[in-house]
C-alpha positions in Angstrom: 0.0 0.0 0.0 1.4 3.4 -0.9 2.3 5.8 1.9 2.4 9.5 2.2 6.1 9.6 2.8 6.8 8.4 -0.7 8.6 11.2 -2.5 8.5 11.8 -6.2 9.7 14.6 -8.4 9.4 15.4 -12.1 12.2 16.3 -14.5 12.7 19.9 -15.5 10.5 20.9 -18.4 7.7 18.6 -17.6 4.3 20.0 -18.6 2.0 19.8 -15.5 -1.8 19.5 -16.0 -3.8 22.2 -14.2 -6.8 19.8 -13.7 -6.4 16.1 -13.0 -9.5 13.8 -12.8 -9.5 10.2 -11.5 -12.3 7.6 -11.3 -12.0 5.6 -8.1 -12.3 2.3 -9.9 -11.4 -1.3 -9.3 -11.9 -1.4 -5.6 -14.4 -4.3 -5.6 -12.3 -6.4 -8.0 -9.2 -5.8 -6.0 -11.1 -7.0 -2.9 -12.6 -10.1 -4.5 -9.2 -11.1 -5.8 -8.0 -11.2 -2.2 -11.1 -12.8 -0.7 -12.2 -9.5 1.0 -15.5 -7.8 1.4 -16.2 -5.0 -1.2 -16.0 -2.2 1.3 -12.5 -3.4 2.3 -11.5 -2.7 -1.3 -13.2 0.7 -1.1 -11.3 1.5 2.1 -8.0 0.6 0.4 -9.0 2.6 -2.7 -9.9 5.7 -0.7 -6.5 5.5 1.1 -4.7 5.2 -2.3 -6.7 8.1 -3.7 -5.9 10.3 -0.8 -2.1 9.7 -1.3 -2.3 10.2 -5.0 -4.3 13.5 -4.6 -1.7 14.7 -2.0 1.1 13.9 -4.5 -0.7 15.7 -7.3 -0.8 18.9 -5.3 2.9 18.5 -4.3 3.8 18.2 -8.0 1.9 21.5 -8.7 -1.5 20.3 -10.0 -4.0 22.9 -9.0 -7.3 21.0 -9.3 -8.0 17.4 -8.5 -11.3 15.7 -9.1 -12.1 12.3 -7.6 -15.2 10.5 -8.6 -16.3 8.4 -5.7 -20.0 7.6 -6.3 -22.1 7.8 -9.4 -25.8 8.3 -9.9 -25.9 4.6 -11.0 -24.1 3.3 -8.0 -27.4 3.3 -6.0 -28.1 -0.1 -7.6 -25.5 -1.7 -5.3 -26.4 -3.5 -2.1 -27.5 -1.4 0.8 -24.7 -2.8 2.9 -22.0 -1.7 0.4 -23.6 1.7 -0.1 -23.7 2.2 3.7 -20.0 1.4 4.0 -19.1 3.7 1.1 -21.0 6.6 2.7 -19.2 6.0 6.0 -15.9 6.0 4.3 -16.7 9.2 2.5 -17.8 11.0 5.6 -14.7 9.9 7.4 -12.6 11.1 4.5 -14.4 14.5 4.6 -13.9 14.8 8.4 -10.2 13.9 8.2 -9.6 16.2 5.3 -10.7 19.4 7.0 -7.4 19.9 8.9 -5.3 19.3 5.8 -7.6 21.6 3.7 -7.1 24.5 6.1 -3.4 23.9 6.4 -2.7 23.8 2.7 -5.4 26.2 1.6 -7.4 23.6 -0.4 -10.9 24.6 -1.5 -13.2 21.6 -1.1 -16.1 21.2 -3.6 -18.8 18.6 -3.9 -19.9 17.8 -7.5 -23.3 16.2 -7.9 -26.6 15.9 -6.1 -27.1 16.3 -2.4 -30.8 15.4 -2.1 -30.2 11.7 -2.0 -27.1 11.5 0.2 -27.3 10.8 4.0 -28.1 13.9 5.9 -25.1 13.6 8.2 -22.8 13.4 5.1 -24.5 16.4 3.4 -24.0 18.5 6.5 -20.3 17.5 6.6 -19.9 18.3 2.9 -21.6 21.7 3.3 -19.6 22.6 6.4 -16.3 21.9 4.6 -17.3 23.7 1.5 -18.2 26.8 3.5 -15.0 26.6 5.6 -12.8 26.4 2.6 -14.7 28.5 0.0 -12.1 31.4 0.0 -9.0 29.2 -0.6 -7.4 29.6 -4.0 -4.2 27.6 -3.8 -5.7 24.3 -4.7 -9.1 22.7 -5.3 -10.3 19.2 -4.5 -13.5 18.2 -6.2 -15.3 15.1 -4.8 -18.0 13.8 -7.2 -20.7 12.0 -5.2 -24.1 11.0 -6.5 -22.7 12.5 -9.7 -23.6 11.7 -13.3 -22.5 13.7 -16.4 -26.0 13.7 -18.0 -27.5 14.6 -14.7 -25.1 17.6 -14.3 -26.1 19.0 -17.7 -29.8 18.5 -16.9 -29.4 20.3 -13.6 -27.5 23.1 -15.3 -30.3 23.5 -17.8 -32.9 23.7 -15.1 -31.0 26.5 -13.4 -30.7 28.4 -16.7 -34.5 28.1 -17.2 -35.2 29.2 -13.7 -33.0 32.3 -14.2 -35.0 33.1 -17.4 -31.9 33.5 -19.5 -32.5 34.9 -22.9 -31.9 32.1 -25.4 -30.1 34.5 -27.7 -27.6 35.3 -24.9 -26.9 31.7 -24.1 -23.4 30.6 -25.3 -20.8 28.0 -24.2 -19.2 30.4 -21.7 -22.5 31.2 -20.0 -23.7 27.6 -20.0 -20.4 26.4 -18.4 -21.0 28.8 -15.4 -24.1 26.8 -14.5 -22.1 23.5 -14.3 -20.9 22.2 -11.0 -17.4 23.5 -11.8 -18.7 26.9 -13.0 -16.8 29.2 -10.7 -13.5 27.4 -10.7 -10.3 28.7 -12.4 -9.5 25.4 -14.1 -12.9 23.8 -14.8 -11.7 21.9 -17.9 -9.9 18.6 -17.3 -6.4 18.3 -18.7 -5.6 14.7 -17.7 -8.1 12.0 -16.9 -6.8 8.7 -15.3 -9.0 5.7 -15.4 -7.6 2.8 -13.4 -8.5 -0.9 -13.4 -8.0 -1.4 -17.1 -11.4 0.1 -18.0 -11.4 2.2 -21.2 -14.3 4.5 -21.0 -15.1 7.8 -19.2 -18.5 6.6 -17.9 -19.9 10.1 -18.2 -17.5 11.9 -15.9 -17.6 15.7 -16.6 -18.6 15.3 -20.2 -18.6 19.0 -20.9 -15.3 19.7 -19.0 -13.5 16.7 -20.5 -14.1 17.5 -24.2 -10.3 17.9 -24.7 -8.9 15.9 -21.8 -5.9 13.7 -22.4 -6.9 10.1 -21.3 -4.6 7.7 -19.6 -5.6 4.1 -19.0 -4.0 2.5 -16.0 -4.3 -1.3 -15.9 -3.9 -1.6 -12.1 -6.9 -1.2 -9.7 -7.2 1.9 -7.7 -5.9 0.4 -4.4 -2.6 -0.3 -6.2 -2.3 3.3 -7.5 0.9 5.0 -6.2 2.6 8.4 -6.6 5.0 6.7 -9.0 2.2 5.6 -11.2 0.9 9.2 -11.1 4.3 10.4 -12.2 4.3 8.0 -15.2 0.8 9.3 -16.2 2.0 13.0 -16.0 5.1 12.3 -18.0 3.0 10.6 -20.6 0.7 13.6 -20.6 3.6 16.0 -20.9 4.8 14.3 -24.1 1.5 14.7 -25.9 0.9 17.5 -28.5 -2.4 19.2 -27.6 -4.0 20.8 -30.7 -7.5 21.6 -29.3 -8.9 21.1 -32.8 -6.5 23.7 -34.3 -3.3 23.6 -36.2 -0.2 22.0 -34.8 2.5 24.3 -33.4 5.2 21.6 -33.8 7.6 21.6 -36.8 6.8 18.5 -38.9 9.4 16.1 -39.9 9.9 15.9 -43.6 12.3 13.0 -44.0 11.7 10.1 -46.4 11.5 6.9 -44.3 13.3 4.8 -46.9 16.2 7.2 -47.1 16.5 7.7 -43.4 16.5 3.9 -43.0 19.2 3.5 -45.7 21.5 6.0 -44.0 21.1 4.5 -40.6 21.7 1.0 -41.8 24.9 2.1 -43.5 25.9 3.8 -40.2 25.4 0.4 -38.5 27.3 -1.5 -41.1 30.1 1.0 -41.6 31.8 -1.2 -44.1 29.0 -0.5 -46.6 29.6 3.3 -46.6 30.3 4.2 -50.3 34.0 4.3 -51.3 35.6 7.7 -50.6 32.9 8.8 -48.1 34.2 9.6 -44.6 32.4 8.2 -41.5 31.8 11.8 -40.4 30.3 12.8 -43.8 27.9 9.8 -43.6 26.8 10.9 -40.2 26.2 14.4 -41.5 24.1 13.0 -44.3 22.1 10.8 -41.9 21.4 13.7 -39.5 20.6 16.1 -42.3 18.0 13.6 -43.8 16.4 12.6 -40.6 16.0 16.0 -39.0 15.9 18.2 -42.1 18.8 20.4 -40.9 20.9 22.8 -43.0 24.3 21.5 -44.0 26.1 23.7 -41.4 23.9 22.6 -38.5 24.0 18.9 -39.7 27.8 19.1 -39.5 27.7 20.4 -35.9 25.1 17.9 -34.9 26.8 15.0 -36.5 30.1 15.8 -34.8 28.3 15.7 -31.4 26.5 12.4 -32.3 29.6 10.7 -33.6 31.6 11.7 -30.4 28.7 10.4 -28.2 28.5 7.2 -30.2 32.2 6.4 -29.9 32.3 7.3 -26.2 29.3 5.0 -25.7 31.2 2.2 -27.4 33.9 2.6 -24.8 31.3 2.7 -22.0 32.2 6.3 -21.2 28.6 6.9 -20.4 28.9 10.3 -18.7 30.9 11.8 -21.6 28.4 10.3 -24.0 25.5 11.8 -22.1 27.1 15.3 -22.2 27.6 15.2 -26.0 24.1 13.8 -26.5 22.6 16.6 -24.4 24.4 19.2 -26.7 23.2 17.3 -29.7 19.6 17.2 -28.7 19.7 20.9 -27.6 20.8 21.8 -31.1 18.0 19.7 -32.6 15.4 21.2 -30.3 16.5 24.8 -31.0 16.4 24.3 -34.7 13.2 22.3 -35.0 11.3 23.9 -32.1 10.4 20.5 -30.7 9.1 20.5 -27.1 11.3 17.8 -25.6 13.8 18.4 -22.8 17.3 17.7 -24.1 18.7 16.4 -20.7 15.8 13.9 -20.4 16.2 12.5 -23.9 20.0 12.3 -23.6 19.7 10.4 -20.3 17.2 8.0 -21.8 19.4 7.3 -24.8 22.4 6.6 -22.6 20.3 4.2 -20.6 19.2 2.6 -23.8 22.8 2.1 -24.9 23.7 0.7 -21.5 20.8 -1.8 -21.7 21.8 -2.9 -25.2 25.4 -3.2 -24.2 24.6 -5.4 -21.2 22.0 -7.4 -23.2 19.2 -6.2 -21.0 15.8 -8.1 -20.9 13.6 -7.7 -24.0 10.8 -6.0 -22.0 13.2 -3.4 -20.4 14.7 -2.5 -23.8 11.3 -2.1 -25.4 10.0 0.0 -22.5 13.1 2.3 -22.8 12.7 2.5 -26.5 9.0 3.5 -26.2 9.8 6.1 -23.5 12.6 7.5 -25.7 10.5 7.8 -28.8 7.6 9.3 -26.8 9.8 11.9 -25.0 11.8 12.9 -28.2 8.8 13.4 -30.4 6.3 14.4 -27.7 3.7 11.7 -28.4 2.0 9.4 -25.9 3.3 6.0 -24.8 0.5 4.4 -26.7 1.4 6.3 -29.9 5.1 5.5 -29.5 4.7 1.8 -28.8 4.5 0.7 -32.5 7.5 2.7 -33.6 9.6 1.6 -30.6 8.7 -2.1 -31.2 9.9 -1.8 -34.8 13.1 -0.1 -33.7 13.9 -2.9 -31.2 13.3 -5.5 -33.9 15.7 -3.7 -36.2 18.3 -3.6 -33.5 18.0 -7.3 -32.8 18.4 -8.0 -36.5 21.5 -5.8 -36.5 23.0 -7.7 -33.5 22.4 -11.0 -35.2 23.9 -9.8 -38.5 27.0 -8.5 -36.7 27.5 -12.0 -35.2 27.5 -13.9 -38.5 27.4 -11.1 -41.1 24.3 -12.7 -42.6 22.8 -10.6 -45.3 19.2 -11.8 -44.5 19.5 -10.2 -41.1 20.8 -7.0 -42.6 17.9 -6.9 -45.0 15.5 -7.5 -42.1 17.1 -4.7 -40.2 16.7 -2.3 -43.1 13.0 -3.4 -43.5 12.3 -2.8 -39.8 14.1 0.5 -39.8 12.1 1.7 -42.8 8.9 0.7 -41.1 10.1 2.4 -37.9 10.7 5.7 -39.7 7.3 5.4 -41.5 5.5 4.7 -38.2 7.3 7.7 -36.6 6.5 10.0 -39.4 2.8 8.9 -39.3 2.7 10.0 -35.7 4.6 13.3 -36.0 3.6 14.5 -39.4 
C-alpha cells in the first residue's frame, strides 16, 4: 500500500496539468481477488486516492477531481452503499485539517438530495469553511452523473430566465458544478482498473482531456504511477482542434533507414565517403537540418556514439545533451534535451549489457515518446519496430548474414514510417 512519505519529483521541463480527474475504480475487483469484502476494497481505494491526490498537489497540480460515487451506484447492495458513505464521511472529516493547512478549497460535485443527511452536513460545512481558498481545489464527485449535471445546469438556466439569444458556451459552463473554478476543464483523466471509458465523468469539461488508461486497480495506484501518467501527458501534443505548433518532420523513411543501416554496417559506406560525412548525411536527412547545422550535430552524435562504445557513459551523455539541444533549438520541438539524452544513454547501456527484452522495449518506447512528444500508446509501435531492427543488427554482426541486414533495413524503414505517421 502506498504511503504519504513516498517522495516523487518530475524532470525539469515537464508540462504539469492544471486539472487532474480520476475515477475511483477497481476497488471491488481488488477486494474479490483477495477474498475480502467489497467495502474493504473501497477503504483501500480511498486510502490510495488520498495519497495520489496529495502527491498531485505536491507536484503542482491545482485542481484534482475524484469520482467516488455515481448516480448509477445506488443499484449496489444497501450494505455496500452504507459502508461507502461512512468512508466518504470519514474522508471529509479527516480532510478538514489538511484543507485549512494547505489552503485547499473543497467542492462537492453532484446531487445532495439523496445523500445521507449527516454526510450532506459534513460536505456543506467543509465547502463553507474552505470557500475562499485559492491555492488548490479538491472536487469530490458524489451521486454524480454527467448527464444529470447537464440537466441540472439546464434547469438552473431556465429558472434564471436566461434569454436564449444570450446563451453561449461560456455562460452555460458557469451553470455547471465547476462553474466558478479557475480550471474547470480537465487536462488529464486517469482511469484505473483497465477500463477504457469515461463513464460520463464531466462530459462538458473533458471535451479535450488527455486520457490515460491505468491497468492496475485503484488500491494499487501510487505516486510513482501518477508520475508516469503525468510524464505521458507531458509528451502529448495538444492541438485543441486547431493547427499543430510543432515543426513537422519531412524526411523520407526509406532514405533515413538506408542512411542508418549504412551507419550500422560502416563497411557499406560508399567508397571515398568519410564516416563523419555519412553521419552528416544521416542527421541532415532525418531532421531536415541545414548542411552547417547537420555538420555540428553529426560531430556531437559521432563523439557520443564512440564514447558510448567505450562505455564512457557520462561523456556520451554530455555530448548527446548538446546534440539534442541543437536539434530542439532548430526544429522547435518540445522535448527536454537532458531527459532525452539520459534516456538514450540508458538505452545504450541496456543494449550493451543485453538487458531483458521488456526493459529494452520500454526504454525505446519512452525515448521515442519523449523525443517526439507523443503518448506512450502512440510511441509503442515505432519503438517495437526499432527494437526488432536492433535485434536483427545484432544477429547480423555476429554472423554477417545478409538476411539479417535486409530484415534490419526493413524494420528501420517501417520504424521511420510509423514515426512520421505520428509526428507529421
